[in-house]
C-alpha positions in Angstrom: 40.2 43.7 12.3 41.5 43.4 15.9 44.5 41.1 16.0 45.7 41.5 19.6 43.2 40.7 22.4 43.9 41.4 26.0 42.9 38.3 27.9 41.6 38.6 31.4 40.8 35.9 33.9 40.0 37.8 37.1 37.7 40.8 38.0 40.8 42.9 38.8 42.4 42.1 35.4 39.1 43.1 33.7 38.8 46.4 35.6 42.4 47.2 34.9 42.0 46.5 31.1 38.8 48.7 31.1 40.6 51.5 32.9 43.5 51.3 30.4 40.9 51.5 27.6 42.4 48.4 25.9 40.7 48.2 22.5 39.9 44.5 22.6 39.2 42.5 25.8 38.6 38.7 26.0 37.3 37.1 29.1 38.3 33.7 30.2 35.8 31.9 32.6 33.4 33.4 35.0 34.2 36.7 36.7 32.3 38.2 39.6 32.6 40.9 42.2 33.0 43.9 39.8 31.0 47.1 39.9 29.4 48.3 36.7 32.0 48.7 33.9 31.9 51.3 31.2 33.6 50.5 27.9 35.4 53.5 26.3 34.6 54.4 22.7 35.7 51.7 20.3 36.3 49.0 22.9 35.3 45.4 22.1 34.6 42.8 24.7 34.0 39.1 24.1 33.8 35.7 25.7 33.2 34.4 29.2 30.6 35.2 31.8 30.4 38.4 33.8 28.4 38.4 37.0 27.4 41.7 38.7 25.6 42.5 41.9 23.9 45.6 40.3 24.2 47.1 36.8 26.3 45.3 34.2 28.1 46.7 31.2 27.6 50.3 30.0 28.4 51.1 26.4 29.5 54.5 25.0 30.3 54.6 21.3 31.3 52.1 18.6 31.4 49.2 21.1 31.0 45.5 20.4 29.8 42.8 22.8 30.4 39.3 21.3 29.7 35.8 22.6 29.5 37.0 26.2 27.1 36.2 29.0 26.2 39.0 31.4 24.3 38.3 34.6 22.8 40.8 37.0 19.8 40.6 39.3 16.7 40.2 37.2 15.4 43.7 38.1 18.7 45.4 37.0 20.1 46.4 33.6 22.7 44.0 32.2 23.5 46.2 29.2 22.9 49.9 29.0 24.4 53.0 27.4 26.0 56.2 28.6 23.5 59.0 28.2 26.2 61.7 28.2 27.5 60.5 24.8 26.0 62.6 21.9 26.5 59.9 19.2 26.5 56.2 19.9 28.2 55.4 16.6 27.5 51.7 16.0 26.8 49.5 19.0 26.9 45.8 18.2 25.6 42.9 20.3 26.5 39.6 18.8 25.8 36.3 20.4 25.0 37.9 23.8 23.1 36.3 26.6 21.9 38.2 29.7 20.1 37.9 32.9 18.7 41.4 33.4 17.3 44.0 31.0 19.1 45.3 27.8 18.1 49.0 27.8 19.3 51.3 25.1 18.0 54.9 25.2 18.4 58.1 23.2 17.9 60.6 25.9 19.8 63.5 27.5 22.9 64.1 25.3 22.2 61.1 23.0 21.0 62.3 19.6 22.4 59.8 17.0 23.5 56.2 16.6 23.0 52.8 15.1 22.3 49.6 17.0 23.0 46.2 15.5 21.9 43.0 17.2 22.9 39.6 15.8 21.7 37.1 18.3 20.6 38.3 21.8 18.9 36.1 24.4 17.6 37.7 27.6 17.2 34.6 29.7 15.4 36.4 32.6 14.4 40.0 33.4 11.9 41.8 35.6 11.1 45.4 34.4 7.8 45.8 36.3 9.5 48.4 38.5 10.4 50.8 35.7 8.6 54.1 36.3 9.1 55.3 32.7 6.3 53.8 30.5 4.8 55.0 27.2 1.1 55.9 27.4 -1.5 55.6 24.7 -5.1 54.5 24.1 -6.0 54.6 27.8 -3.1 52.5 29.1 0.6 52.5 30.1 2.9 49.9 28.5 5.6 48.0 30.4 9.1 48.2 29.1 10.7 45.1 27.6 13.5 42.7 28.5 15.0 44.2 25.3 14.2 47.9 25.1 15.3 50.3 22.4 13.7 53.7 23.0 14.3 57.1 21.5 12.9 59.5 24.1 14.1 62.7 22.5 11.1 65.1 21.8 13.0 66.5 18.7 11.7 64.9 15.5 15.1 65.5 13.9 16.6 62.8 16.2 16.6 59.4 14.5 18.2 56.3 15.8 18.7 53.4 13.4 18.8 49.7 14.2 18.9 46.3 12.7 17.6 43.8 15.3 18.2 40.1 14.4 17.2 37.1 16.4 16.2 38.6 19.7 14.8 36.1 22.2 13.5 36.5 25.7 12.5 34.2 28.5 11.4 30.5 28.4 8.2 28.6 29.2 9.4 27.9 32.7 10.8 31.3 33.3 9.0 34.0 31.3 10.4 37.6 31.5 8.4 39.9 33.7 7.2 42.8 31.7 7.2 43.0 27.9 9.6 41.0 25.7 10.9 43.2 22.8 10.1 46.9 23.0 11.0 49.3 20.2 9.7 52.9 20.2 10.3 56.6 19.8 8.8 59.6 21.4 5.0 59.6 21.7 2.3 61.8 23.1 -0.2 60.9 25.8 -2.6 59.6 23.0 0.0 57.1 21.7 0.9 59.1 18.6 4.4 59.8 17.4 5.5 63.4 18.2 9.3 63.4 18.3 12.4 61.3 17.8 12.1 58.0 15.9 13.7 54.6 15.7 14.1 53.4 12.1 14.5 49.6 11.7 14.8 47.8 8.3 14.4 44.4 10.0 13.3 43.2 13.4 13.5 39.5 13.7 12.6 37.6 16.9 13.3 34.2 18.2 11.3 32.4 21.0 9.7 34.8 23.4 7.8 34.1 26.7 6.5 37.0 28.9 4.4 37.4 32.0 3.7 41.0 32.8 2.6 40.1 36.3 -0.2 42.6 36.1 -2.9 42.3 38.8 -6.3 40.9 37.8 -8.8 43.6 36.8 -6.2 46.3 36.2 -7.7 48.5 33.4 -4.7 50.8 32.5 -1.6 48.7 32.3 -0.5 46.3 29.5 2.6 44.5 28.3 3.5 42.9 24.9 5.5 40.0 23.7 6.7 42.0 20.8 5.8 45.7 20.9 6.4 48.3 18.3 5.4 51.7 19.8 4.8 55.2 18.6 7.9 56.5 16.9 9.0 53.1 15.6 9.3 53.0 11.9 9.9 49.4 10.8 10.1 48.0 7.3 9.7 44.4 8.3 9.0 42.4 11.5 9.5 38.6 11.4 8.5 36.5 14.4 10.6 33.4 13.5 10.1 31.8 16.9 6.9 31.3 18.9 5.7 34.2 21.0 3.8 33.4 24.1 2.3 35.5 26.9 1.2 34.1 30.2 -0.3 36.9 32.2 -3.2 39.4 32.6 -3.4 42.2 29.9 -0.4 40.7 28.1 -0.7 41.3 24.3 1.3 38.8 22.3 2.0 41.1 19.3 1.1 44.8 19.5 1.7 47.7 17.0 1.4 51.3 17.9 4.1 52.4 15.3 4.5 52.3 11.5 5.3 48.8 10.1 5.2 47.9 6.4 5.1 44.1 6.8 4.7 41.9 9.8 5.1 38.1 9.5 4.8 35.4 12.1 5.9 31.9 11.1 5.6 30.3 14.5 2.6 30.0 16.9 1.2 33.1 18.6 -0.3 32.2 22.0 -1.8 33.9 25.0 -2.7 32.2 28.3 -3.8 35.3 30.3 -7.1 37.1 30.7 -7.5 40.1 28.4 -4.6 39.1 26.2 -4.8 39.6 22.4 -2.9 37.6 19.7 -2.4 40.6 17.5 -3.7 44.2 18.2 -3.1 47.1 15.9 -3.4 50.8 16.8 -0.7 52.0 14.4 -0.1 52.0 10.7 0.5 48.5 9.2 0.8 47.5 5.5 0.5 43.7 5.5 0.0 41.3 8.3 0.7 37.7 7.6 0.3 35.2 10.5 1.3 31.9 9.1 0.9 29.8 12.3 -2.1 29.5 14.6 -3.2 32.3 16.9 -4.6 30.7 20.1 -5.8 32.5 23.2 -6.8 31.1 26.6 -8.6 33.2 29.2 -11.5 35.5 29.8 -11.6 38.3 27.3 -8.5 37.0 25.5 -9.1 37.9 21.9 -7.5 36.8 18.6 -7.1 39.9 16.5 -8.2 43.5 16.9 -8.0 46.4 14.5 -9.1 49.2 16.8 -7.3 52.2 15.3 -4.7 53.2 12.8 -4.6 51.5 9.4 -4.1 48.1 7.9 -4.3 47.1 4.2 -4.2 43.3 4.2 -4.5 40.7 7.0 -3.8 37.0 6.5 -4.1 34.3 9.2 -3.5 30.5 9.3 -6.2 30.1 11.9 -7.6 31.7 15.0 -9.1 30.1 18.1 -10.1 31.7 21.4 -11.3 29.7 24.4 -12.5 32.1 27.1 -15.7 34.0 27.9 -15.7 37.4 26.2 -12.9 36.3 23.9 -13.7 37.6 20.4 -12.0 36.0 17.5 -11.6 39.0 15.2 -12.9 42.5 15.9 -12.6 45.3 13.4 -13.3 49.0 14.1 -11.5 50.6 11.1 -11.2 50.1 7.4 -9.6 46.7 6.3 -9.6 46.2 2.6 -8.8 42.5 2.7 -9.0 39.7 5.3 -7.9 36.1 4.6 -8.1 33.1 6.9 -6.7 29.8 5.6 -8.1 27.6 8.3 -10.9 28.1 10.9 -12.0 31.0 13.0 -13.5 29.7 16.2 -14.5 30.8 19.7 -15.8 28.6 22.5 -16.7 31.0 25.3 -19.8 33.0 26.3 -20.0 36.5 27.8 -17.1 37.8 29.9 -15.1 40.9 30.9 -12.3 42.2 28.7 -10.0 45.2 28.6 -10.8 47.6 25.7 -9.0 51.0 25.5 -8.3 51.1 29.2 -11.8 50.1 30.3 -13.1 46.7 31.5 -16.2 45.9 29.5 -18.6 43.0 28.9 -18.1 41.2 25.6 -19.6 38.2 23.9 -17.2 35.6 22.4 -18.2 36.5 18.8 -16.1 34.9 16.1 -16.2 37.9 13.7 -17.3 41.3 14.9 -17.4 44.5 12.7 -18.1 47.5 14.9 -19.8 50.7 13.7 -17.2 52.6 11.6 -15.4 49.4 10.8 -15.4 47.9 7.3 -13.9 44.8 5.6 -13.8 45.0 1.8 -13.1 41.4 0.9 -13.2 38.4 3.3 -12.0 34.9 2.3 -12.2 32.1 4.8 -11.1 28.6 3.7 -12.4 26.9 6.8 -15.3 27.3 9.3 -16.5 30.4 11.2 -18.0 28.9 14.3 -18.9 29.6 17.9 -19.5 27.0 20.6 -20.6 29.3 23.5 -24.1 30.0 24.7 -25.9 33.3 24.2 -23.5 34.6 21.6 -23.5 35.6 17.9 -21.1 34.0 15.5 -20.8 36.9 13.0 -22.0 40.3 14.1 -21.9 43.0 11.4 -22.6 46.5 12.8 -20.4 48.2 10.3 -19.8 47.1 6.7 -18.8 43.8 5.1 -18.3 43.6 1.4 -17.6 40.3 -0.4 -17.7 37.3 1.9 -16.5 33.8 1.1 -16.8 31.2 3.9 -16.1 27.8 2.5 -16.8 26.0 5.7 -19.9 28.0 6.5 -21.0 30.0 9.6 -22.2 27.9 12.5 -23.6 28.8 16.0 -23.3 25.6 18.0 -24.2 26.8 21.5 -27.5 27.3 23.2 -29.6 30.3 22.4 -27.0 31.5 19.9 -27.5 33.1 16.5 -25.3 32.6 13.5 -25.4 36.1 11.9 -26.6 39.5 13.0 -26.6 41.9 10.1 -27.2 45.7 10.0 -28.8 46.7 6.8 -28.8 44.7 3.6 -25.3 45.4 2.2 -23.8 41.9 2.7 -24.6 39.1 0.3 -24.7 35.7 2.2 -25.9 33.7 -0.9 -24.3 30.3 -1.1 -22.9 30.2 2.4 -23.9 27.3 4.7 -25.3 29.1 7.8 -26.6 27.0 10.7 -27.7 27.7 14.3 -28.2 24.7 16.6 -30.4 26.6 19.0 -31.1 30.0 17.6 -31.7 32.0 14.4 -29.5 31.8 11.3 -29.7 35.4 10.1 -31.1 38.4 12.0 -31.5 41.6 10.1 -31.3 44.9 11.9 -32.3 48.3 10.4 -29.5 50.4 9.1 
């Protein structure tokens, strides 16, 4: 326990205390006019507001930042680490607020360390200019306002972290880029092939992002909360709402290995080609206990395109744009549960799929060739309101289906069910089409 704190009230006093390597520094008031400061190993800094014209506070080893506000220009890094230090020890951020990115990297000399966050709010950041971006599945991904990234190609290098209550942006001032970004070393196909980041718990607060990606861009995305290749996470909890506002902005995106992912607050996208939750990695159980809602052309609710997922559960899903599929499955999913409704309201439109802009119908439930759902239980309705669409389109396999509220095509020239083969039993399900066919069978 530190008993003697060196109190500083001017920039000169702060820089002198840092140069003397005082073990505990407390800031009074707002200090400005400093160059970037580097905390020596073991130094703690708390209190006050620090304003920088360029980079902010650089950490080395066993540092603590506590109840401090750090402000830099939005495109700069407010908190970063010294890449010449081999072992970070334990870096702690507790009650920290920033303008500017928090960027913690394992690269160059850094080969070990633990990061503990207990309350971090990145009020504003713009990371669109960062040249380093992971690549996978046909796209590059923008870094996050909070980024923890093990870039070491050696698989023996593991960084550990516990990340609690990380928030970014606001409705009126979303961060530009991704929100929370946690990853290890990956190859060009998006697979882990080097150093890892191991996280028992990642818990997020309120997050708002706008990647600022130009319309029609096929090979760049961002994410509200993004676990990438090389991230090994026991549990993700989205305790606050996660909202994305721009083109190609995924709300929740997994390329890593996550055992359980739970959202207890709304998951919302307002941009074209956004997705509420998209999985390319390995995920045990997904439990979205609040509505997924997307707005915009090609903005889908949930996609399982690659990787693995054992069990997916949703409160409800609603998409409102042309080409905005509710749920699309391209892999094995043993169990799917929806406790409310699954609805779409759009027609045909353009959407980003694996780095390519393609034309899609706003289907409510789509199972692609090679995709399979073992058991599906829907407490509410499966319905489409768009014209010239299909409500449920089964090109792959669908095992047991329960749809208590029925399957309904409400738009013009729209069919309720397109079914390949005869493997799905639709007995007892209320199926209607206001201006189309109820069930269309295609040969296997």
